[in-house]
KOLKOLFI-974662 format. One line per 8 residues: number of its first residue (from 1); for each residue x, y, z of C-alpha. Coordinates in pm, 1 decimal, decimal comma. Layout:
<atoms>
NUM = X:Y:Z | ...;
</atoms>
This chain:
<atoms>
1 = 378,3:1740,0:-551,1 | 720,5:1824,6:-626,8 | 896,8:1681,3:-937,8 | 1192,8:1912,2:-896,1 | 1370,2:1679,4:-642,0 | 1325,7:1328,0:-777,9 | 1433,5:1521,8:-1139,9 | 1720,5:1657,0:-956,0;
9 = 1829,7:1329,8:-802,0 | 1745,8:1149,9:-1099,9 | 1992,1:1418,8:-1324,1 | 2220,3:1353,4:-1047,8 | 2294,5:970,4:-1118,8 | 2466,6:1084,5:-1502,4 | 2701,2:1183,5:-1323,8 | 2695,4:956,8:-984,1;
17 = 2529,4:625,3:-894,1 | 2202,8:634,8:-740,2 | 2246,1:509,5:-360,4 | 1892,5:615,3:-221,5 | 1529,9:647,7:-293,4 | 1341,6:927,2:-451,8 | 1123,8:1108,6:-286,3 | 860,4:1189,0:-506,2;
25 = 725,1:1117,4:-934,2 | 766,9:1338,3:-1144,4 | 574,2:1658,3:-1236,7 | 412,9:1449,9:-1498,2 | 386,4:1199,8:-1355,4 | 30,7:1249,5:-1187,6 | -259,1:962,5:-1030,1 | -573,8:923,3:-1272,4;
33 = -863,3:1182,3:-1184,4 | -1067,5:962,2:-907,3 | -1482,3:901,9:-1024,6 | -1711,5:946,5:-786,9 | -1945,6:695,7:-634,9 | -2350,0:610,3:-688,3 | -2584,3:659,6:-462,8 | -2589,6:258,3:-414,7;
41 = -2211,3:317,4:-359,6 | -2290,3:580,7:-156,9 | -2539,0:367,2:79,5 | -2369,8:53,9:97,7 | -1999,1:254,3:207,0 | -2247,5:413,1:492,8 | -2348,0:105,9:620,8 | -1953,3:-43,9:604,5;
49 = -1885,5:263,1:812,0 | -2156,5:191,9:1078,6 | -2040,0:-107,1:1147,8 | -1682,3:-47,7:1154,7 | -1743,6:251,2:1378,1 | -1936,5:-5,9:1658,6 | -1603,5:-142,4:1708,2 | -1491,4:-126,7:2021,6;
57 = -1309,1:-491,0:2048,4 | -1066,6:-718,7:1787,2 | -934,9:-1108,5:1793,2 | -606,9:-1097,0:1886,4 | -593,1:-1440,4:1676,0 | -780,2:-1617,1:1392,2 | -846,9:-1931,4:1597,4 | -1246,0:-1960,9:1694,3;
65 = -1328,8:-1819,5:2003,3 | -1036,3:-1600,2:2046,7 | -1006,8:-1373,8:2340,0 | -1044,8:-1026,9:2233,7 | -840,6:-639,2:2329,0 | -999,0:-272,9:2265,8 | -928,6:-176,1:1936,6 | -613,8:65,1:1928,4;
73 = -527,5:402,8:1778,5 | -357,2:262,9:1526,4 | -602,8:24,8:1374,5 | -906,9:314,3:1440,5 | -581,8:543,9:1197,9 | -586,4:249,4:961,2 | -908,7:231,8:916,9 | -954,6:560,9:668,0;
81 = -1222,4:579,3:432,9 | -1029,4:447,8:94,7 | -951,8:153,2:336,2 | -1300,0:104,3:338,0 | -1371,8:166,5:21,4 | -1057,3:-90,6:-94,3 | -1239,1:-379,1:107,1 | -1552,7:-299,4:-66,7;
89 = -1389,6:-245,3:-442,6 | -1268,3:-583,8:-375,0 | -1588,5:-755,2:-289,0 | -1791,1:-632,3:-543,7 | -1970,5:-397,2:-269,8 | -2102,0:-665,9:-48,5 | -2086,0:-505,1:277,0 | -2112,0:-799,4:492,8;
97 = -1803,9:-1001,5:305,9 | -1627,6:-641,8:312,1 | -1708,5:-583,8:684,3 | -1528,9:-937,9:742,9 | -1242,8:-897,6:574,6 | -1133,5:-557,3:725,4 | -1209,1:-747,8:1057,7 | -1010,8:-1019,7:958,6;
105 = -676,0:-795,3:855,1 | -695,8:-618,8:1140,8 | -666,3:-986,8:1355,0 | -419,4:-1062,5:1096,8 | -216,1:-751,6:1144,1 | -150,2:-837,0:1570,1 | -131,9:-1201,2:1498,0 | 158,3:-1116,9:1205,7;
113 = 316,8:-891,1:1400,2 | 380,9:-653,3:1154,5 | 488,6:-390,5:1481,9 | 728,2:-633,1:1585,6 | 854,0:-641,8:1221,3 | 1164,2:-368,5:1258,6 | 1421,8:-185,4:982,7 | 1657,3:-367,7:1224,8;
121 = 1482,3:-702,5:1246,1 | 1450,2:-717,5:823,1 | 1738,0:-550,0:747,8 | 1948,3:-945,0:733,2 | 1728,3:-963,9:448,7 | 1822,4:-674,3:231,2 | 2202,5:-665,7:210,8 | 2181,5:-796,7:-142,6;
129 = 1893,3:-529,6:-263,4 | 1727,8:-810,9:-341,1 | 1378,6:-586,2:-300,1 | 1396,7:-190,4:-401,0 | 1150,1:121,4:-340,0 | 1289,4:368,5:-568,9 | 1117,9:633,8:-846,5 | 763,0:620,0:-925,0;
137 = 581,6:536,6:-1268,0 | 352,8:716,3:-1473,5 | 32,2:721,8:-1242,0 | 272,8:863,3:-1001,7 | 257,7:493,1:-839,7 | 599,1:397,7:-634,4 | 813,8:99,8:-792,4 | 879,8:-177,5:-572,6;
145 = 1199,9:-371,6:-752,4 | 1151,4:-728,5:-712,9 | 1589,9:-912,4:-808,4 | 1497,7:-1287,5:-739,6 | 1851,8:-1290,1:-882,4 | 2004,1:-1113,3:-548,0 | 1855,1:-1407,0:-358,2 | 2098,2:-1421,1:15,7;
153 = 1924,0:-1596,5:226,8 | 1748,4:-1923,0:332,0 | 1368,7:-2042,1:215,1 | 1194,0:-1896,4:540,6 | 910,6:-1741,7:727,8 | 1094,3:-1396,5:751,6 | 1114,5:-1367,7:355,3 | 792,1:-1356,8:331,7;
161 = 745,5:-1126,4:618,3 | 1054,4:-893,8:435,6 | 806,2:-884,9:148,3 | 500,8:-687,5:424,2 | 734,5:-477,6:517,8 | 842,4:-344,7:166,8 | 415,2:-333,2:122,6 | 434,3:-92,2:413,6;
169 = 707,5:80,6:364,8 | 565,8:132,6:-27,5 | 300,4:276,4:138,9 | 391,8:519,4:368,7 | 584,3:668,7:62,5 | 297,1:704,5:-200,5 | 161,6:1019,6:-232,8 | -200,3:1223,5:-161,8;
177 = -476,3:1027,9:-439,8 | -228,5:717,0:-494,2 | -302,7:353,5:-339,3 | -154,5:145,6:-506,8 | 219,3:60,5:-626,6 | 375,5:-77,4:-932,4 | 549,5:-442,8:-873,6 | 866,0:-462,0:-1078,9;
185 = 1056,1:-799,4:-1123,9 | 1371,6:-886,9:-1319,9 | 1434,4:-1274,5:-1302,8 | 1751,8:-1245,8:-1510,8 | 2040,7:-1437,7:-1374,3 | 1832,5:-1603,9:-1110,3 | 1881,5:-1952,2:-1039,1 | 1602,2:-2198,6:-903,0;
193 = 1719,5:-2144,8:-577,9 | 1576,6:-1788,2:-596,8 | 1236,1:-1842,9:-706,2 | 982,4:-1875,8:-444,1 | 819,4:-2244,7:-391,1 | 511,4:-2298,9:-501,6 | 395,5:-2362,4:-121,3 | 589,7:-1960,9:-71,8;
201 = 382,6:-1820,9:-444,9 | 61,8:-1921,8:-264,6 | 105,9:-1776,6:82,1 | 296,9:-1475,4:-108,0 | -93,3:-1410,3:-277,8 | -305,8:-1514,4:-1,6 | -138,9:-1201,7:221,7 | -140,8:-955,3:-121,4;
209 = -529,4:-1002,9:-205,8 | -622,1:-1055,6:100,5 | -487,8:-797,3:313,9 | -381,0:-573,4:75,2 | -678,0:-559,9:-170,5 | -655,3:-301,7:-450,4 | -332,2:-205,5:-397,5 | -131,3:-379,2:-677,0;
217 = -145,9:-154,5:-972,1 | 114,8:-315,1:-1207,0 | 292,0:-584,6:-1189,3 | 610,5:-574,2:-1466,6 | 762,8:-890,4:-1543,6 | 1081,6:-903,6:-1729,0 | 1353,5:-1210,3:-1812,3 | 1154,9:-1487,3:-1738,8;
225 = 1323,4:-1799,5:-1749,0 | 1123,2:-2121,0:-1867,4 | 1172,9:-2257,1:-1510,2 | 965,2:-1946,8:-1364,4 | 688,5:-1968,2:-1651,0 | 600,8:-2320,4:-1533,3 | 581,0:-2138,2:-1172,9 | 322,9:-1950,3:-1284,1;
233 = 165,3:-2165,4:-1471,1 | 125,7:-2352,4:-1227,9 | 41,6:-2042,7:-1000,7 | -222,3:-1883,9:-1165,7 | -510,4:-2078,3:-1058,3 | -484,7:-1924,3:-759,2 | -463,9:-1544,2:-895,4 | -783,2:-1352,6:-870,8;
241 = -910,4:-1188,6:-1228,8 | -832,1:-857,7:-1168,0 | -451,7:-992,4:-1053,2 | -408,6:-1135,4:-1342,7 | -466,6:-819,2:-1575,2 | -303,6:-665,7:-1400,0 | 37,8:-889,3:-1435,9 | 252,0:-791,0:-1797,0;
249 = 551,5:-1021,7:-1882,6 | 912,8:-867,0:-2130,9 | 694,9:-547,2:-2204,7 | 914,6:-198,8:-2236,5 | 909,5:-75,5:-1886,1 | 941,2:264,8:-2034,3 | 625,6:230,3:-2144,1 | 478,8:248,6:-1819,6;
257 = 780,6:425,8:-1589,3 | 955,8:732,1:-1741,0 | 1336,9:644,3:-1799,5 | 1423,9:943,3:-1546,1 | 1320,1:736,2:-1244,1 | 1389,3:357,4:-1389,5 | 1644,8:172,5:-1292,3 | 1885,9:120,3:-1581,9;
265 = 1863,4:-265,4:-1600,7 | 1476,2:-260,9:-1626,0 | 1564,6:-24,5:-1872,9 | 1591,6:283,7:-1753,4 | 1785,6:586,8:-1715,0 | 1887,3:535,0:-1294,5 | 2210,4:419,7:-1218,5 | 2122,8:226,5:-904,6;
273 = 2398,8:93,0:-701,2 | 2277,6:-64,8:-409,3 | 2486,6:-53,5:-116,2 | 2316,8:-146,5:221,8 | 2472,6:104,9:488,0 | 2388,6:398,6:249,6 | 1948,8:313,5:127,7 | 1835,1:102,6:446,6;
281 = 1880,6:416,6:683,5 | 1785,3:637,6:462,7 | 1382,7:473,8:283,7 | 1312,4:392,5:657,8 | 1389,2:792,2:741,2 | 1216,2:855,5:478,8 | 921,7:691,7:601,0 | 934,1:695,6:965,5;
289 = 914,7:1086,0:893,2 | 548,4:1042,1:649,6 | 415,7:807,4:921,9 | 489,4:1068,4:1197,9 | 322,1:1245,4:963,4 | 15,5:1123,4:896,9 | -47,7:1017,0:1270,7 | 29,4:1389,1:1344,1;
297 = -235,3:1471,0:1109,2 | -543,6:1224,9:1208,0 | -467,2:1293,4:1608,4 | -475,5:1736,1:1511,9 | -821,5:1630,7:1284,1 | -969,4:1424,3:1600,5 | -894,6:1065,8:1523,7 | -1182,0:990,7:1295,3;
305 = -1246,3:644,2:1178,9 | -1295,1:686,0:793,5 | -1091,6:1036,4:779,8 | -970,3:1126,4:400,8 | -622,8:917,1:323,7 | -545,7:1269,2:89,1 | -525,0:1513,5:377,8 | -327,7:1256,8:593,9;
313 = -58,1:1208,6:327,8 | -55,5:1571,4:343,3 | -274,4:1716,6:29,5 | -520,8:1942,8:-66,6 | -811,7:1783,6:28,7 | -984,5:1848,3:314,1 | -985,6:1644,7:654,4 | -1289,4:1535,6:762,9;
321 = -1411,3:1774,1:1018,0 | -1259,9:2010,2:840,8 | -1589,9:1922,7:556,5 | -1829,6:1956,6:852,2 | -1704,8:2262,3:911,5 | -1738,3:2461,7:579,0 | -2158,9:2355,3:603,6 | -2047,3:1995,1:338,1;
329 = -2382,7:1727,9:445,8 | -2179,1:1477,1:645,9 | -2438,3:1209,4:776,9 | -2408,1:844,0:896,4 | -2707,3:678,5:681,4 | -2933,9:791,6:948,4 | -2937,2:1154,8:940,0 | -2731,5:1291,5:1178,4;
337 = -2349,3:1287,7:1273,0 | -2194,9:982,9:1506,2 | -1962,7:1078,0:1777,8 | -1646,1:907,8:1766,9 | -1488,1:863,5:2111,0 | -1121,5:804,8:2095,7 | -897,5:605,2:2298,3 | -813,4:913,0:2505,8;
345 = -1174,5:973,9:2605,0 | -1161,1:1303,7:2397,0 | -1533,0:1297,6:2183,9 | -1568,2:1430,4:1816,4 | -1789,0:1434,4:1554,7 | -1741,6:1177,0:1276,4 | -1912,9:1039,2:928,4 | -1945,8:829,1:634,1;
353 = -1826,8:1109,2:320,6 | -2126,7:1251,4:148,9 | -2283,1:1110,4:-228,3 | -1949,1:1251,5:-383,3 | -1682,6:1024,8:-210,8 | -1406,1:966,3:-479,0 | -1217,9:636,5:-494,5 | -934,1:596,7:-686,9;
361 = -933,0:456,2:-1058,7 | -662,5:246,0:-1215,7 | -504,4:399,7:-1556,6;
</atoms>
């Protein structure tokens, strides 16, 4: 990864305000090396892969006996090796539960209508810069800033949709080898009307914990007023223990994010000025380009379920097809290579990864 552009962009902040996202972390900020799956975990992955590989239809809504529709290419592309592993970790390696939750998320993504939440539709929610994606932390996690004091709209479903939209953009900006984000929240100058109510808080938590498992690396919260402390006290019972461990309050954020990547109102060196006309098109242009490249790599490698995210993100990791071509053993747990039929009729070999599968390890 090339940190030169990030460094130069950060240095430019000394002479003029930064108004667009940084595209890469510093060279010194790298994801931690991943551990290797145990034999038992590999077996469970294979079992989950076989289940997911067999899916041809997905419910269109979460209501009982909902009609089903064929699984789409976008949904197959979403079912990467790392995606399956995230759901396994989130369910403590219970394959039946991981399968249930994966199918539930695919259904939710259809029902929630993520594709309808376009940049133009969400744009009014972010006109004041109440959410900003900028920079990367010391583990190369992209940083999503929440600024409740800049709230500009009344409570509505679109506020939740706005957060989901930004989560999807953060994922677009993740570098190879990193699957999580850093969430930075500054409650300075926030009033009672700018903080979510308990209902919104529970809905947001449900979406994050159910449909974006293992995506939160750190949650760094500063300038917490007493009213918000009360909100956290009420909402804490609904936060799972692993997520609670990632919550940090009123710490020196420079210990988590390099100062040259951290906005100055959060204690960093970046003189960031939110200008919607500059920032919003720039963010979405970067995200669109990375999604297009991601998809092109997936198509080029055979449209496989269980593809490697490191490869799809443009890293040095080989694709699933490449690992097979050099003789790395790839089985589906039954001793043979399953065939993967794509929606355009192309049949390509695919498989679960071999025993030395890697998963991300948080610092």
